[in-house]
N, C-alpha and C positions, 0 to 999 in steps of 0.2 A: 166678772171683771178680770178674771185670771189672764186672759190673752190680750187685753187691751194695751195699747201703746199711747204714750203721752210725749209731748214736747212743750218746753216752756220758753217763752220769749220774755226777756227781762229788759225793761226800759227804766233808766234812772239811777238812783243813788245806791249807796251801800246798804241801806235799810231794805230797799227793794230786792237787792241780790240776796240778802239774808232771808227775806220772806220767801223767795223762790226756792232756796235750799230747804226750807221747812215744808213747802208744798211738795217738792220732789220726794222728801223722806216720807211724807204722808201717803202719797200715791204709790210709792214702792211697797209700803206696808199693806196697801189694798190689793197688791198683785199686779199693778200696772208696770209696764216696762218703758224706760226712757229711751227715746230714739233721737238720732242726731238731726233729723230733718222733720219739719212740721208736716211735709207732704206725706210722710209715712205714719203720722200719728192719727189715732182715733179721737184723741182729746188734745186740743190746743189750749194752753194756759197762757194768758198774756198779763204780766205784771206791769201795770201802767204807772206813769209819772205825770203829775199835773203841774210841775214847776214852770214849764215853758210851753207855749203853743206848739212849737215844733215837735215836742215829745207827744202831745195829744194827737197831732196830725198823723203821726206814724201809725197809730192804731186804725185810723180810717182807711189806710191802705192794706195793712196786714190782715185784719179780720174779715172784711168783705171778700177779699181775694181768696182767702182760705176757704170760706164758705161756698164761694162760687165753684171752686174746683173740687170741694169735698162736701157736698150738700147733706150727707147723712151723718156727718161727724159733729162732735160737740165742741163748743168754745166756752171757756171760762174766762171772764174778765175780772181781775182782782187789782189790788194796788190802789193808788190815790184817786183814780177816776171811777172806782166801782160804785160810788154813791152819787155821782154827778148826774143830775137830771137831764142836762143837755146832751151828754154823751149817751145816756140811756135812750133818749128819744132817737138819736141818730143811728144807734146800732141795735135797736130793739129786735130787728128782724134777723140779726146775725149772731147775737150772744144768747147762749142757752142758760148760763148761770152767772148772776152778778154776785161776786163773792168778796165782801169786806174781809180783810185778812183775819179779823177777830172771829169770823165764822168758820175758819178752816176746820176746827174739830168736828163740825157737822156736815162736811162736804160729802161723806159717804152716803148720807141720807139724801142729799140734794142730787147726787148722781143717779139715784134710783127714781126720785120724784122731786124735782125742784120745788122748794118752798122757803119761806122766810124763817130764819132761826135766831135764837138769842145770841148776843155777844158773849164770848168766852175767851178773854185775852189770856188768862192764866192757862187755860187748856191749850191755846195756841203755842205758848212758850214751852209747854211740856212735850210738844211734838219734836222728836229727834230729827234734826236736819240732815239732808244728804249734802255734805260739804263738797264744793266744787274743787277744792284743793286738798292735797294730802299733807300740807305743811303750814298753811296759813288759813285762819278761820275768823269770821266775824261772829261775835257774840252780842246779840241785841240785849240791852239792859232795860229797855223800856220802849214805849210807843207813844206817839202823839206829841203835840206842841201847844204850849200856852202863850206863846209870844206874840202871835198875830202881827208879824211884820206886814206892812201894808201891801206889799207886792206878792205875798206868799200864800199859796193855796193849801199847804200842808195841814194847818190846824183844822180846816174844814174837811179835809179828806181823812185824817187820822184821829181827829177829836182831841180831847184833853190829854195831858201827860199822865201816864200810868207806868209804874216801875215794877220790875221783877224782884222777888225776894233775893237777898244777897246769897243765901246758901244755894239757891238754884244756879245762880251765875257762877259761883265758885265750883260747884259740882261739874258744870259743863266745861269750865276751864281746866279743872284737874283731869277730866277725862281726855281732853284734847292733848294735854301735855303728856299724859301716860301713853298716848298713841304716837308720840314723837313729833307733835306739831311744834314748829319753831316760831310762830308768830300768832299772837292773840290780839284781836282788834275789838275793843269795846265800842259799841255804836248805839246811838239814839239820835233823835232829832236835836236834843240838847243834853248831852251827857252830864254837863255841869250841874244840872238840876236834880240829878238822881237823889232819891231819898227813900229809905225803907226802914221799917222797925225791926223787931227781933228776927235774927236769921232763921229761927225755928218756925216762923210763921209762913211756911211754904205754900199754904192754900190761899194766901191773901196777896193783893196788890195794893200799892200805896200811891196816892195822888200827891203831887207837889203842893207845898204849902202847909202840910200837916205835921211838920217835924217837931219831935220832942227831944229832950236832952240826950236820951239814950239811943236815938235813932242813928242809922248808918247813912252817911252822906257820900258823895262821890270820892272825896279824898280817902275816906275810910275804905271804900270798895277798892280803890286803886291799890292801897297798901295790902289789902287781903289777897288780891290777885298776884301782886308782885311777890308776896311771900310764899306762893306755891313753889315747892321744890322743883327744879328743872332748869334746863338751859333754853330760854325762849325770850323773844322780844315782846314788848307790850306797847300797844298804841291805843289811842282813843279819839273819837270824833262823832259828832261835830260839836265844837265849842261855841259858846256865845259870850262875847266880850263883857256883857253886863253881869254875867254869872261866873266869870273867871276870878275866883277869890284868891287872896294871898295864901290861904291854907292850901288850895289846890296847886298853886304855882310852886310852893315850897315842897309839897308832897311829891309832885311829879319829878322835880329835880333830884330829890333824895332817893326815889325808887330806882334802883340801878337797872331794872329791866325795862323801864319806860324809855322809849327811843328819843333821841335828840331831834325831835320833829314835832312841831305844834301847828295844827291848822286852825287859824283864828280869822273867820270871815270879817272883813272890814265893811264891805259893800259900798262905802263912799268915804272920801276924805273931807267932806264938807258937813258942818254941823246942821245947817238948815235941811240938807238932803237927808241926813240921818234922822232928823226929827220927823220929816215927812214919811220916811220909811218905817217909823215907829220902832227904831232900834234901841232906844233907851240908854244910849251912851254918847259921849262926845269924841271928837277926834283926839282931844288931849288925853282923855281916859284911855283910849286905845293905845296911843303911843306910850303912855305910862306902863301899860300892861306889857308891851313888847320889851321895854327896858327892864322891867322886873324879871321877866322870863329869861332874858339873856344873862342878867346878873346872877340869878340863882343857878342856871345850868352851867355857867362858867366855873362855878365852885366844884364841879364834878372832877373826880380823878380819872384819868384815862385808863383803859384796860391795858394790861401788860403787853408790851411790844406792839401796841396799836396807837395810831394818832388820836389825840384828843379832839373829838369832833366838835365843831361849832354848832350851836343850835340853829336848825333850819326853820324858818317861818314861812308858811304858805297861807294864802288867803283867797277870798272871793270878792270880786268887785262888779257892780252893775253900772253900765254906762247908759245914758239916755233915759234915765228915770224921768217921769213927767215933770216938766218945769226946770230940768237941769240946765243951767246956763253954762256958757263957756268958762266963766270965772269959777263956778262950782266944780266943773269938770277938772279945771286946773288944780283945784285943791286935792283931787284924787291923784293927779299926776305928782303933785308935791309929796303926798303921802308915800307913793311908790319910791320916790327918790330918797325920802328920809328913812324909811324902814329897810329898803333894799331887800325886798322879798326874794325868797328862793324860787317861788312859783306863785303865780296868781291865775285863778280861773276867772277870766273876764267874760261876762255875758252881756248881751244887749237886752235892755228891758223889754219884757213881753207881757202885755196886759192879760190877767187871768180873771175869769168870772168869779164873783163872790168876794174878791179881795177889795180892800178899801181903795187901792190905787186904780182899780178898774173904772171907778167913777171920776178919776182925774183925767185931764186932757193929755193924751199921748202926743205931745207937740214937738218931740225931737224926731226928725226924719230918719228913715232907715239908712240913708246915705251918711248922715251925720253920726248915727250910732256906730256904723261900721268904721268911720274915720276915727272915732274916739277909741274903739276897740283896738284898731291897728296901732294907734299912738301908744296906748298902754302896753301893748305887746312888744313894741320896740324898746321901751324902757325896761320891761321885764327881761328881754333877751340880754340887755346890757348888764344887768345886775346878776342874772343867772350865770353868765360867763365869768363875771368878776368873782362871784362866790365860789364857782367851781374851780377856778384857778388856784384857790387855797389848797386844793386836794393834790396838786401836782407833786409827785415824788413820795406821797404818803401811802402807808399801808393801812387799809381799812377792811372791815368785815362786811361781806356781802351775803345776803340770803339769795341763793340762785333760784330763779323762777322757771327757767326753760331756755329754749334756743330761738334765735331770730330766724327770719327767712333765709339768711345767709349761713345758718347753722353755727352761729356763735352763741356761746353761753351768755346769759345776761341775768341780772338781778338788781336788788336795791340795797343801799346802805341803810344804816339806822336813821339817817337823815333823809331817807326817801329819794336819794339820788340814783338814777338808773345808770348801771355800769355794764358795759360790754367787756367780756373777758377774753383775752388772747392767750394762746398757748395752753389751752385746757381741753382740747377736743378728745384727748385720750382718756378723760375722766368722766364719770357719771356724777354730775354735781347737782342735779335737780333736787331742791328741797334741803340743801345742805348749806351750812355756814362755811364760807370760803374766804381766805385771806387773799386780797388783791392789792398789788402795788399800782397806783394810778400813774399813767404815762401821758394821758392826753385829756384836756378839758374842753368841752364844747358847751354851747349855750344851754342846751337841754339834756346834757348827759355827760358821762365820763367814760373813759376807756382805760383799761389796765391789764397787767399781766398776772396770770395765775401764780400764787405763791404756794398755798397748800389748802387742802380741805380739812375741816375739823370733824 
């Protein structure tokens, strides 16, 4: 394996990106070398996403095309579609190894002779990832989902929720902070459901629903990471409204390293739609959560010589769910007007096999789905601009990520606002906290002048 080269194609969410980082770390330890182009690779790894049909369709182009031009090379398919029977039938001639992510620790044996292996999620989490960034890192705290939203394939792809020991998570976070990382992002399909027993039980994983009084929950974990010495930001995603507890809201607001940004998927503003989606909360409950979050974060004191940031709320909304009427869609519009989201990721409903909604009649046309998406995007632009104008003339802290195609430095605020930075070309700012005075507000971003790098 010493001279073999690999390339990873990642499709989908933050969890998939984190999975790919662990796959890269594993292959590096086997002696493989990462290459920038799949055409140069001996081994192509495709980390798949099953959330939308468009994500699945991508692999039907990528993998057969690679095999056609590289018939002697291997393809590994992992991620959410690795166990899908329909995908396996369609790509059986092109994929050499079907790899559920829990089987990553046994990949070396599969590369020698493909065979079925036992699941080993704890072993997977013990693999050191090859982080794509030198200053911002995802830390997965668990895997799987128990919620079974009627449109979502993830519970079938990743199985039940299982969570990492707290001491393993803290160890990974401490290591990153010691290396100078400026941003830690705790991720899982549902971070709010995190539960684990004694931190010393590093050989065990814990399932949701098994909590005892002495167990560690997500607010506990958040406090533990927040208390790690060092200058870094802390984020967490994805949240579920039904599991966003008062304890978590208060803890997040009191932890000074937790950023003033909460991503809380609403999916719809109509109670009947939420029930059909099996979301287990109501519109009223969701709005109440938003009010609580804003009230608790408003109590925060601003950092010295920096503007007190307003809490940014982002969300996910599905349009064109089976049976969604114009009145029900208008309820989603009303929700956007009422909450005034800083960003919403609007998606057109896509039927996925095995899900409950797959058996519902997809009776909203593609043209109507697109119209509804555009309608929400117009509302979103309005409130993005309104929210961004609050930043005018204010000095904020930005974590610089890199340069644009126009060679301007850019980064994000604690509120996840993208900022382009002027008068800073003579400085090397990548991966650094930088003070920026905002001079211009746009609907999807900000522009400001460099003040100083910290």
